[in-house]
C-alpha positions as CSV (number, residue, x, y, z in Angstrom):
1,M,-75.4,-152.9,80.8
2,I,-75.8,-149.1,81.2
3,L,-78.1,-147.2,79.2
4,V,-76.7,-143.5,78.3
5,V,-79.6,-141.2,77.0
6,S,-78.6,-138.3,75.0
7,L,-81.5,-136.1,73.9
8,N,-79.3,-133.3,72.4
9,P,-76.4,-135.1,70.9
10,A,-74.0,-133.1,68.4
11,L,-71.3,-133.9,65.5
12,D,-68.3,-132.7,67.2
13,I,-65.6,-130.9,64.9
14,T,-62.3,-130.1,66.2
15,H,-59.6,-127.9,64.5
16,E,-56.2,-127.7,65.7
17,V,-54.2,-124.7,65.1
18,S,-50.4,-123.7,66.1
19,S,-51.9,-119.8,66.9
20,V,-55.6,-118.4,66.3
21,D,-55.8,-115.2,64.1
22,W,-59.3,-113.8,64.9
23,A,-59.1,-111.3,62.1
24,G,-57.6,-113.3,59.4
25,V,-57.3,-116.5,57.8
26,N,-56.5,-119.7,59.9
27,R,-55.5,-123.1,58.2
28,P,-56.0,-126.0,60.4
29,R,-52.7,-128.4,61.0
30,A,-55.6,-131.2,61.7
31,V,-59.2,-131.5,61.6
32,H,-61.2,-134.2,63.8
33,V,-64.6,-135.1,63.2
34,R,-66.7,-137.4,65.4
35,S,-70.0,-138.2,67.3
36,G,-70.6,-136.0,70.2
37,G,-72.4,-134.5,73.0
38,K,-72.3,-135.4,76.5
39,G,-74.1,-138.4,76.6
40,V,-72.3,-140.2,73.5
41,N,-69.1,-139.1,75.0
42,V,-69.9,-140.7,78.3
43,A,-71.1,-144.0,76.5
44,R,-68.1,-143.9,74.4
45,T,-65.8,-143.8,77.5
46,L,-67.9,-146.4,79.0
47,R,-67.0,-148.6,76.1
48,A,-63.6,-148.0,76.1
49,L,-63.5,-149.5,79.6
50,G,-65.1,-152.5,78.7
51,T,-68.5,-152.1,79.7
52,E,-71.6,-152.9,77.9
53,V,-73.4,-149.6,76.6
54,T,-76.9,-148.7,75.1
55,L,-77.1,-144.9,73.8
56,A,-80.7,-143.9,73.5
57,G,-81.6,-140.4,72.2
58,L,-83.0,-138.2,69.4
59,A,-81.1,-137.8,66.0
60,G,-81.8,-136.3,62.6
61,G,-81.0,-135.1,59.3
62,A,-77.4,-135.2,57.8
63,A,-75.6,-134.6,60.7
64,G,-77.5,-136.9,62.8
65,D,-77.0,-139.8,60.0
66,E,-73.3,-139.3,60.2
67,L,-73.4,-139.2,64.2
68,A,-74.9,-142.7,64.2
69,D,-72.6,-143.8,61.2
70,R,-69.3,-142.8,63.0
71,L,-70.6,-144.7,66.2
72,C,-71.6,-148.2,64.1
73,E,-68.2,-149.7,64.5
74,S,-67.7,-148.1,68.1
75,G,-69.5,-151.6,69.9
76,I,-71.8,-148.8,71.3
77,K,-75.3,-150.5,70.8
78,L,-77.3,-147.7,69.3
79,A,-81.4,-147.0,70.3
80,L,-81.8,-143.6,68.7
81,T,-85.2,-142.3,67.9
82,P,-85.5,-140.5,64.4
83,I,-86.4,-136.8,64.4
84,S,-87.4,-134.6,61.4
85,G,-85.0,-131.8,62.7
86,Q,-81.3,-131.7,62.2
87,T,-78.7,-132.8,64.8
88,R,-76.8,-129.9,66.0
89,R,-73.0,-129.4,65.5
90,T,-70.5,-128.2,67.7
91,F,-67.2,-126.6,66.7
92,T,-63.9,-126.5,68.9
93,V,-60.6,-124.6,68.0
94,V,-57.9,-125.6,69.6
95,D,-55.2,-122.9,69.9
96,A,-51.9,-124.9,70.7
97,G,-49.8,-121.4,71.1
98,R,-52.3,-119.8,73.6
99,K,-52.9,-123.8,75.0
100,Q,-56.5,-122.7,74.7
101,A,-59.6,-124.0,73.6
102,A,-62.5,-122.2,72.3
103,L,-66.3,-124.0,71.9
104,F,-69.1,-123.2,69.6
105,N,-72.3,-124.9,70.2
106,E,-75.4,-124.8,67.7
107,P,-78.7,-124.8,69.2
108,G,-80.6,-128.1,69.4
109,P,-83.2,-129.1,66.9
110,A,-86.7,-128.6,68.1
111,I,-88.6,-131.7,69.2
112,D,-92.4,-132.1,68.9
113,T,-94.3,-134.3,71.2
114,G,-95.0,-137.0,69.2
115,E,-91.0,-137.6,68.7
116,F,-90.4,-137.4,72.3
117,A,-93.5,-139.7,73.1
118,E,-91.8,-142.4,70.8
119,F,-88.6,-142.0,72.6
120,F,-90.1,-142.1,76.1
121,A,-91.9,-145.6,75.3
122,S,-88.6,-147.2,73.9
123,Y,-86.9,-146.0,77.1
124,K,-89.3,-147.7,79.1
125,K,-88.6,-150.9,77.5
126,A,-85.1,-150.7,78.0
127,V,-84.8,-149.6,81.4
128,A,-85.9,-153.1,82.5
129,E,-82.9,-154.3,80.7
130,C,-80.3,-152.3,82.5
131,S,-78.4,-151.9,85.5
132,A,-77.8,-148.4,85.4
133,V,-79.0,-145.2,83.7
134,V,-77.1,-141.8,82.8
135,L,-79.1,-139.3,81.8
136,A,-76.5,-136.3,80.2
137,G,-76.4,-133.5,78.6
138,S,-78.9,-130.6,77.5
139,L,-82.5,-130.6,76.3
140,P,-83.3,-129.8,72.9
141,R,-86.1,-127.1,71.9
142,G,-89.6,-128.5,72.5
143,V,-88.8,-130.6,75.2
144,D,-89.9,-129.9,78.5
145,A,-87.6,-129.1,81.5
146,A,-89.0,-132.1,83.6
147,A,-88.0,-134.6,80.9
148,Y,-84.9,-135.9,82.9
149,A,-87.4,-136.2,86.4
150,K,-89.9,-138.1,84.3
151,L,-87.4,-140.2,83.2
152,I,-85.6,-140.8,86.7
153,E,-88.9,-141.8,88.1
154,V,-89.7,-144.6,85.5
155,A,-85.9,-145.8,86.6
156,N,-87.0,-145.4,90.2
157,V,-89.9,-147.4,89.8
158,A,-88.0,-150.4,88.2
159,G,-85.3,-150.2,90.8
160,V,-82.5,-148.9,88.5
161,P,-79.8,-146.4,89.9
162,T,-79.8,-143.3,87.9
163,I,-76.8,-140.2,87.1
164,L,-77.7,-137.2,86.0
165,D,-75.8,-134.7,84.5
166,T,-77.1,-131.6,83.1
167,S,-77.7,-128.2,84.0
168,G,-80.6,-125.3,84.6
169,E,-83.8,-125.9,85.4
170,A,-83.5,-129.8,84.2
171,L,-81.0,-129.8,87.0
172,R,-82.8,-128.8,89.3
173,L,-86.2,-130.7,88.7
174,G,-84.2,-133.8,87.9
175,A,-82.3,-133.5,91.0
176,A,-85.8,-133.0,93.0
177,A,-86.8,-136.6,91.5
178,A,-84.1,-138.5,93.6
179,P,-81.8,-139.8,91.3
180,T,-78.8,-142.0,92.5
181,L,-76.2,-139.5,92.0
182,V,-76.1,-135.9,90.3
183,K,-73.0,-134.6,88.9
184,P,-73.0,-131.0,88.3
185,N,-69.7,-128.4,87.9
186,R,-69.5,-125.5,90.4
187,D,-71.3,-122.9,87.8
188,E,-74.2,-125.5,87.3
189,L,-74.6,-125.9,90.9
190,D,-74.5,-122.3,91.9
191,A,-76.9,-121.6,89.3
192,V,-79.7,-123.5,90.9
193,T,-78.9,-123.1,94.4
194,R,-79.0,-120.2,96.9
195,P,-76.3,-117.9,96.7
196,G,-73.6,-117.6,99.2
197,L,-73.2,-121.4,100.0
198,G,-70.1,-123.5,100.0
199,V,-70.1,-126.5,97.7
200,E,-70.9,-129.3,100.5
201,Q,-73.7,-127.1,101.6
202,A,-75.1,-126.4,98.0
203,A,-74.5,-130.1,97.1
204,R,-76.9,-130.9,100.0
205,E,-79.3,-128.5,99.1
206,L,-79.5,-129.5,95.7
207,S,-80.3,-133.2,96.3
208,G,-80.6,-135.5,99.4
209,G,-78.8,-138.0,97.5
210,A,-75.2,-138.6,96.5
211,V,-73.6,-135.4,94.5
212,V,-70.2,-135.1,92.7
213,V,-69.3,-131.8,91.9
214,S,-66.4,-131.0,89.4
215,L,-64.0,-128.6,90.5
216,G,-61.8,-128.0,87.5
217,T,-58.3,-128.7,87.7
218,D,-59.1,-128.9,91.9
219,G,-60.8,-132.4,91.1
220,L,-64.1,-133.5,92.5
221,M,-66.2,-133.3,95.6
222,A,-68.4,-136.2,96.5
223,V,-71.0,-135.7,99.0
224,D,-73.1,-138.8,100.4
225,G,-74.8,-138.5,103.5
226,D,-72.3,-137.6,106.4
227,Q,-69.3,-138.3,104.2
228,V,-67.3,-135.6,102.3
229,W,-64.8,-136.9,99.7
230,L,-62.2,-134.5,97.8
231,A,-60.1,-136.3,94.9
232,R,-57.3,-134.0,93.4
233,P,-55.4,-134.7,90.7
234,G,-51.9,-134.2,90.0
235,E,-50.5,-132.1,87.1
236,V,-52.9,-131.2,84.8
237,V,-51.9,-131.0,81.1
238,L,-54.5,-128.7,79.1
239,G,-55.3,-130.0,75.9
240,N,-59.4,-129.9,74.9
241,A,-61.2,-130.1,77.8
242,T,-64.5,-131.0,75.8
243,G,-65.7,-134.3,77.3
244,A,-63.3,-134.3,80.7
245,G,-66.7,-134.1,82.6
246,D,-68.3,-136.7,80.4
247,A,-65.3,-139.0,81.3
248,V,-65.8,-138.2,84.6
249,V,-69.8,-139.4,84.4
250,A,-68.7,-142.5,83.0
251,G,-66.0,-143.0,85.5
252,L,-68.6,-142.6,88.4
253,A,-71.0,-145.0,86.4
254,D,-68.8,-147.7,85.8
255,G,-67.7,-147.5,89.6
256,L,-71.3,-147.6,90.7
257,V,-72.5,-150.6,88.6
258,R,-69.0,-152.5,90.0
259,G,-69.8,-151.6,93.3
260,L,-66.5,-149.6,94.0
261,D,-66.2,-147.6,97.3
262,W,-66.2,-143.8,97.2
263,P,-62.3,-143.5,96.8
264,D,-61.7,-146.0,94.0
265,R,-64.7,-144.6,92.1
266,L,-63.3,-141.1,92.6
267,R,-60.0,-142.1,91.7
268,Q,-60.9,-143.8,88.4
269,A,-63.3,-140.5,87.4
270,V,-60.6,-138.1,88.2
271,A,-58.0,-140.2,86.5
272,L,-60.5,-140.4,83.4
273,G,-61.4,-136.6,83.2
274,T,-57.6,-135.5,83.3
275,A,-56.4,-137.9,80.7
276,T,-59.1,-136.4,78.6
277,V,-58.2,-133.0,79.3
278,S,-54.8,-133.7,78.1
279,S,-56.0,-134.7,74.7
280,P,-56.6,-132.3,71.9
281,V,-59.5,-134.1,70.6
282,A,-63.0,-133.7,72.3
283,G,-64.1,-136.7,74.4
284,E,-60.9,-138.6,73.7
285,Y,-57.9,-140.1,76.2
286,A,-54.9,-142.1,75.8
287,A,-54.7,-145.3,78.0
288,E,-51.2,-144.4,79.0
289,A,-52.3,-141.0,80.4
290,Y,-55.1,-142.5,82.1
291,H,-52.4,-145.0,84.2
292,H,-50.3,-142.1,85.0
293,H,-53.1,-139.6,86.4
294,F,-54.6,-142.6,88.1
295,A,-51.3,-143.0,90.1
296,N,-50.9,-139.4,90.8
297,I,-54.4,-138.7,92.5
298,E,-54.7,-137.6,96.4
299,I,-58.0,-138.6,98.0
300,R,-59.2,-136.8,101.5
301,K,-62.2,-137.6,103.4
302,N,-63.6,-135.5,105.9
303,D,-67.0,-136.5,107.9
304,N,-67.6,-132.8,109.5
305,R,-71.0,-131.7,107.6
306,N,-70.1,-127.9,108.9
307,I,-67.1,-127.1,107.1
308,H,-66.9,-125.5,103.8
309,F,-65.2,-126.7,100.6
310,R,-62.3,-123.8,101.3
311,D,-61.8,-124.7,104.4
312,I,-61.2,-128.6,103.7
313,C,-59.1,-127.6,100.8
314,F,-56.5,-125.5,102.9
315,R,-56.6,-127.4,105.6
316,D,-56.4,-131.2,104.1
317,M,-54.6,-130.6,101.1
318,A,-51.7,-128.7,102.9
319,G,-48.4,-130.5,103.8
320,S,-47.3,-130.8,107.6
321,D,-45.5,-127.2,107.3
322,G,-48.8,-125.7,106.6
323,A,-47.9,-124.9,102.9
324,D,-50.6,-125.1,100.1
325,R,-49.8,-127.8,97.5
326,R,-52.7,-127.1,95.0
327,G,-50.1,-125.6,92.7
């Protein structure tokens, strides 16, 4: 069983429109409401892969009740600690004409020390029964930036591998607690490391363990010891990118638990992320899209620790005539 921690989940609302009129009235052609937030999206994707999942976190108010109700038939085991505050909502507007999506995130609720202490006690019990822990998403107000670091330390003592996907100070402190794997995107990585570093160098500065960096449509870079792996998708069809990074995390977690090597782990993660990007609904993917992308992923390995990603990208992704194939 994989334990997914979502301390700041959300009720995701997506409006699909043919073309957004930002100065007028818009009538969505479709409206989707679903449980969301990074951790929830990770748990949902893991469940779709057939993995047994428990979702632990904090939820409250009418939005929290609806979030839990919508997960009841998902096959995900819920271990949500009740809070007095209101679970946040997110709004995504998908503009089909422009092939763009705008995301509006409400701030999370304020959490008091007693509520987090109750969650922490239940978390320590759950860790002993799981094969891996995924810690995903932002921290709500009132929760210390070192919260993920403390949760990682508990898992380390229990000998349970951890995957961290967050940002800012929570990322910096959490990465210092020696998680098994850290999954930032490029902006998140740059924000907590020294300026001017290449992706590989920044990843090594962030953590001494494995780091997988999301590079948008350029795919993923995995840095693990002396090994550097690049996994790049084929054609990417943009729909709604919300939840794509979470699908990547789910693929990495599933691959870690199943003992997949880096090429297979990255191939699964990139295929899940790319299939999720092409869906109009946040955090969803179609099985046929996943299998299509899985067959069209390019994997490259480099053992030279002194080469920057840009150099690797142009050299290793080029054809025999030297032409850049990134598109």
